[in-house]
C-alpha positions as CSV (number, residue, x, y, z in Angstrom):
1,M,19.0,-25.7,6.0
2,R,15.7,-25.4,7.8
3,E,17.4,-23.9,10.8
4,A,19.0,-21.3,8.5
5,V,15.7,-20.4,7.0
6,D,14.1,-19.9,10.5
7,E,17.0,-17.8,11.7
8,F,16.9,-15.7,8.5
9,A,13.2,-15.1,9.0
10,E,13.8,-14.0,12.6
11,H,16.6,-11.7,11.4
12,L,14.2,-10.0,8.9
13,A,11.4,-9.5,11.4
14,R,13.4,-8.5,14.5
15,V,16.6,-6.9,13.2
16,R,15.5,-5.5,9.8
17,N,12.0,-4.8,11.0
18,R,10.4,-6.1,7.8
19,S,6.7,-6.5,7.6
20,A,5.1,-10.0,7.9
21,H,4.3,-9.8,4.2
22,T,7.9,-9.2,3.2
23,V,9.2,-11.9,5.6
24,R,6.7,-14.4,4.1
25,A,7.8,-13.5,0.5
26,Y,11.5,-13.7,1.2
27,V,11.1,-17.0,3.1
28,T,9.0,-18.5,0.2
29,D,11.8,-17.5,-2.2
30,L,14.5,-18.9,0.0
31,V,12.7,-22.3,0.4
32,S,12.4,-22.5,-3.4
33,L,16.1,-21.7,-3.8
34,L,17.2,-24.3,-1.3
35,D,15.0,-26.9,-2.8
36,H,16.5,-26.2,-6.1
37,A,20.0,-26.4,-4.6
38,V,19.2,-29.8,-3.1
39,R,18.0,-31.0,-6.5
40,M,21.3,-29.9,-8.0
41,G,23.2,-32.0,-5.5
42,C,24.0,-29.6,-2.7
43,A,24.1,-31.6,0.5
44,N,24.4,-28.6,2.8
45,L,24.3,-24.8,2.8
46,S,28.0,-24.4,2.4
47,E,27.8,-25.8,-1.1
48,L,25.6,-23.0,-2.3
49,D,27.3,-21.0,-5.1
50,L,26.7,-18.5,-7.8
51,T,26.1,-21.3,-10.4
52,V,23.2,-22.7,-8.3
53,L,21.7,-19.2,-7.9
54,R,21.8,-18.4,-11.6
55,S,20.4,-21.8,-12.4
56,W,17.5,-21.2,-10.0
57,L,16.7,-17.9,-11.5
58,A,16.9,-19.3,-15.0
59,K,14.4,-22.0,-14.0
60,Q,12.1,-19.4,-12.6
61,R,12.3,-17.5,-15.9
62,T,11.5,-20.6,-18.0
63,M,8.5,-21.2,-15.8
64,G,7.1,-17.9,-16.8
65,S,7.9,-15.7,-13.8
66,A,7.5,-12.0,-14.4
67,R,10.5,-9.7,-14.4
68,T,9.3,-8.1,-11.2
69,S,9.1,-11.5,-9.5
70,L,12.6,-12.4,-10.8
71,A,14.0,-9.2,-9.5
72,R,12.5,-9.8,-6.0
73,R,13.8,-13.4,-5.9
74,A,17.2,-12.2,-6.8
75,A,17.0,-9.6,-4.0
76,S,15.9,-12.3,-1.6
77,A,18.9,-14.5,-2.5
78,R,21.3,-11.5,-2.1
79,A,19.8,-10.7,1.3
80,F,20.0,-14.3,2.5
81,S,23.6,-14.7,1.2
82,A,24.8,-11.5,2.9
83,W,23.2,-12.6,6.2
84,A,24.5,-16.2,6.0
85,Y,28.0,-14.9,5.3
86,R,27.9,-12.5,8.3
87,A,26.5,-15.3,10.4
88,G,29.3,-17.7,9.5
89,R,27.0,-20.1,7.6
90,L,28.7,-19.3,4.2
91,T,32.4,-18.8,3.7
92,A,31.7,-16.0,1.1
93,D,28.8,-13.8,0.1
94,V,28.1,-15.9,-3.0
95,A,25.1,-13.9,-4.2
96,A,26.9,-10.5,-4.2
97,P,27.6,-10.7,-8.0
98,L,24.1,-11.9,-8.8
99,S,22.4,-9.6,-11.1
100,S,18.7,-9.4,-11.6
101,P,16.5,-8.3,-14.5
102,R,15.5,-4.7,-14.4
103,A,11.8,-4.7,-13.5
104,H,9.6,-3.1,-16.1
105,R,8.0,-0.2,-14.3
106,E,4.6,0.6,-15.6
107,L,3.2,4.1,-15.0
108,P,0.5,3.9,-12.4
109,A,-3.1,4.5,-13.4
110,V,-4.5,7.7,-11.9
111,L,-7.8,9.4,-11.9
112,R,-8.3,12.9,-13.2
113,S,-9.0,15.5,-10.6
114,D,-12.7,15.7,-11.6
115,Q,-13.0,11.9,-11.5
116,A,-11.5,11.9,-7.9
117,A,-14.0,14.6,-6.9
118,A,-16.8,12.5,-8.3
119,L,-15.6,9.5,-6.3
120,M,-15.6,11.5,-3.1
121,N,-19.3,12.4,-3.8
122,A,-20.2,9.0,-5.1
123,P,-23.7,7.6,-4.4
124,H,-23.9,4.5,-2.2
125,P,-22.9,1.5,-4.4
126,A,-26.2,-0.3,-3.7
127,G,-28.2,2.7,-4.7
128,G,-29.4,3.1,-1.1
129,T,-30.4,6.5,0.3
130,G,-29.0,6.4,3.8
131,S,-30.2,9.1,6.1
132,A,-26.7,10.0,7.1
133,D,-25.2,13.3,5.8
134,I,-21.7,14.1,6.8
135,N,-22.6,17.8,6.9
136,G,-25.8,17.3,8.8
137,S,-27.6,15.2,11.4
138,T,-29.0,11.7,11.1
139,A,-32.6,10.8,11.4
140,G,-33.5,8.9,14.5
141,G,-31.1,10.1,17.2
142,D,-27.5,11.2,17.9
143,D,-25.9,8.0,16.6
144,A,-26.4,6.6,13.1
145,G,-27.9,3.2,12.5
146,T,-25.6,0.5,11.4
147,G,-26.3,1.1,7.7
148,D,-25.8,4.8,8.0
149,A,-22.7,4.3,10.2
150,V,-21.1,2.2,7.4
151,L,-21.9,4.9,4.9
152,L,-20.1,7.5,7.1
153,R,-17.2,5.0,7.5
154,D,-17.0,4.6,3.7
155,R,-16.9,8.4,3.3
156,V,-14.1,9.0,5.7
157,L,-12.2,6.1,4.2
158,L,-12.3,7.6,0.7
159,E,-11.5,11.1,2.0
160,L,-8.5,9.8,3.9
161,L,-7.1,7.6,1.1
162,Y,-7.3,10.4,-1.5
163,G,-6.8,13.3,0.9
164,T,-3.6,12.0,2.4
165,G,-2.3,9.4,-0.1
166,V,-1.6,6.9,2.7
167,R,-1.4,3.2,1.9
168,I,-4.5,1.0,2.6
169,S,-2.6,-0.8,5.4
170,E,-1.7,2.5,7.0
171,A,-5.3,3.8,6.8
172,C,-6.7,0.6,8.4
173,G,-4.0,0.7,11.0
174,L,-4.9,4.2,12.3
175,D,-6.1,4.7,15.8
176,V,-8.4,7.4,17.1
177,T,-5.5,8.9,18.9
178,D,-3.5,9.2,15.7
179,V,-5.7,12.1,14.5
180,D,-4.7,15.6,15.4
181,H,-7.9,17.6,14.8
182,V,-6.3,20.9,15.7
183,R,-3.4,20.7,13.2
184,R,-5.4,18.5,10.8
185,V,-2.7,15.8,10.5
186,V,-2.7,12.0,11.0
187,R,0.2,10.1,12.5
188,V,1.0,7.2,10.2
189,L,3.2,4.2,10.9
190,G,4.6,3.2,7.6
191,K,6.9,0.6,6.1
192,G,9.9,-0.4,8.3
193,G,8.2,1.1,11.4
194,R,8.8,4.7,10.1
195,E,6.4,7.2,11.5
196,R,5.3,10.3,9.7
197,A,2.7,13.1,10.0
198,V,0.4,13.6,7.0
199,P,-1.9,16.6,6.7
200,Y,-5.5,16.3,5.5
201,G,-8.0,18.8,4.2
202,V,-11.3,20.3,5.3
203,P,-13.5,17.7,3.5
204,A,-11.7,14.9,5.3
205,Q,-12.2,16.8,8.6
206,H,-15.9,17.0,8.0
207,A,-16.0,13.3,7.2
208,L,-14.0,12.5,10.3
209,D,-16.2,14.6,12.6
210,A,-19.3,12.9,11.3
211,W,-17.8,9.4,11.6
212,L,-16.4,10.0,15.2
213,S,-19.5,11.7,16.5
214,R,-22.3,9.6,14.9
215,G,-20.9,6.6,12.9
216,R,-18.2,5.0,15.0
217,P,-20.3,4.9,18.2
218,A,-22.9,2.9,16.4
219,L,-20.4,0.3,15.3
220,A,-18.1,0.3,18.3
221,A,-17.8,-3.0,20.2
222,P,-15.5,-4.4,22.9
223,A,-13.2,-5.6,20.0
224,S,-12.9,-2.1,18.6
225,G,-10.1,-1.0,20.9
226,A,-8.7,2.3,19.7
227,A,-9.1,1.5,15.9
228,L,-10.2,4.6,14.0
229,L,-12.0,2.7,11.1
230,L,-14.3,-0.2,12.0
231,G,-15.9,-3.0,10.1
232,A,-19.7,-3.6,10.4
233,R,-19.1,-6.0,13.3
234,G,-17.0,-3.6,15.3
235,G,-13.5,-4.9,14.7
236,R,-10.7,-2.9,13.0
237,L,-11.5,-2.4,9.3
238,N,-9.9,-5.1,7.1
239,P,-7.8,-3.9,4.1
240,T,-9.7,-6.4,1.9
241,T,-13.0,-4.9,2.9
242,A,-11.6,-1.4,2.3
243,R,-10.5,-2.4,-1.2
244,R,-13.9,-3.6,-2.0
245,V,-15.4,-0.3,-0.7
246,V,-13.2,1.7,-3.1
247,A,-14.0,-0.6,-6.0
248,D,-17.7,-0.5,-5.4
249,Y,-17.9,3.2,-5.1
250,A,-15.8,3.7,-8.2
251,E,-18.1,1.4,-10.2
252,A,-21.2,3.2,-8.9
253,T,-19.7,6.4,-10.2
254,G,-18.9,5.0,-13.6
255,L,-15.2,5.3,-13.1
256,P,-12.5,2.9,-14.4
257,R,-11.4,0.2,-12.0
258,T,-10.0,2.0,-9.0
259,T,-8.1,0.7,-6.0
260,P,-6.8,2.3,-2.8
261,H,-3.3,2.3,-4.3
262,G,-4.8,4.0,-7.4
263,L,-6.1,6.8,-5.1
264,R,-2.6,7.1,-3.6
265,H,-1.1,7.4,-7.1
266,S,-3.8,10.0,-7.9
267,A,-3.1,12.0,-4.8
268,A,0.6,12.1,-5.6
269,T,0.1,13.1,-9.2
270,H,-2.4,15.9,-8.4
271,L,0.0,17.3,-5.7
272,L,2.8,17.5,-8.2
273,E,0.6,18.9,-10.9
274,G,-0.5,21.5,-8.4
275,G,3.1,22.6,-7.9
276,A,4.1,20.6,-4.8
277,D,7.8,20.0,-4.3
278,L,9.0,16.5,-5.1
279,R,10.7,16.1,-1.7
280,A,7.5,17.2,0.1
281,V,5.5,14.5,-1.8
282,Q,8.2,12.0,-0.9
283,E,7.8,12.8,2.7
284,L,4.0,12.7,2.5
285,L,4.0,9.3,0.8
286,G,6.6,7.8,3.1
287,H,9.0,6.8,0.4
288,S,12.4,5.9,1.6
289,S,13.9,6.8,-1.8
290,L,13.2,9.7,-4.0
291,A,13.3,7.4,-7.0
292,S,10.0,5.9,-5.9
293,T,8.4,9.3,-6.0
294,Q,9.9,10.4,-9.3
295,I,7.7,8.0,-11.2
296,Y,4.8,10.5,-10.6
297,T,6.7,13.1,-12.6
298,H,6.6,10.7,-15.5
299,V,2.9,10.3,-15.1
300,S,2.4,14.1,-15.3
301,V,4.6,14.3,-18.4
302,E,2.7,11.4,-20.1
303,R,-0.6,13.2,-19.4
304,L,0.8,16.4,-20.9
305,R,1.9,14.5,-24.0
306,A,-1.5,12.9,-24.3
307,A,-3.2,16.4,-24.1
308,Y,-0.7,17.7,-26.7
309,R,-1.4,14.9,-29.1
310,Q,-5.1,15.4,-28.7
311,A,-5.2,19.2,-29.0
312,H,-2.3,20.5,-31.1
313,P,-2.8,20.6,-34.9
314,R,0.8,19.8,-35.5
315,A,1.0,16.8,-33.1
């Protein structure tokens, strides 16, 4: 069974081009499933059947797994079963009839447009008054000091996340050469290795110009390579650090808890509220399915309903 797990992981990574995170999640689910199968008396993989699969999911449910987790585990089982059948390790695709609970899809939390604007102009979280100004020069030379350089980095990070709606992993994965300053677009490598071009606005361009001319040179190190966004030690900016930056700036502005994904949600919602076509927003966000984008139409409707309830005398 261990050999089958290893081959399935390689199939996901090399053939399906799944991310390391997805491969890790599927393999974790598969190990749990096969361990359960052994406990039910399956001596080898060929004895795996629908009864074992359903028993495994039922056990996960009794242990308190969320509906979203159960749905993903069922998807993992179906993916493995289909692969094992094609590879000749199973005589039938035993998980094909396996149903999974419909995941409860909560509406994403979004900022109002005025809140997003406030975040873009947020004071430094520590209350510092760095000498860097994205529209002006820095005191003490052409390059910013390390502290000022980090401030410039934070500004361009916030502008890119909200201005483009890219995922945090996509933003941190950008290289300097991915930025087209003439057309004001960034080339983004998204899920499944899919590449797309995403436009950005004038405020993001100002932030980029300041970062590339004065901030990045102050942090650049041999380990920087072509990375666009750098950490304080010169390496590529880590998504964990980027999440902390967003949270700290939101807190300093007095906003609700905000994450990079929340800025992505906000960007999509504001685009649709401004009249953008749903298909265009799908392309900008890099969604493979329009269903993933349609959730933002529900966000807009809910905000409209809330405004109606608050303002209309007959609500």
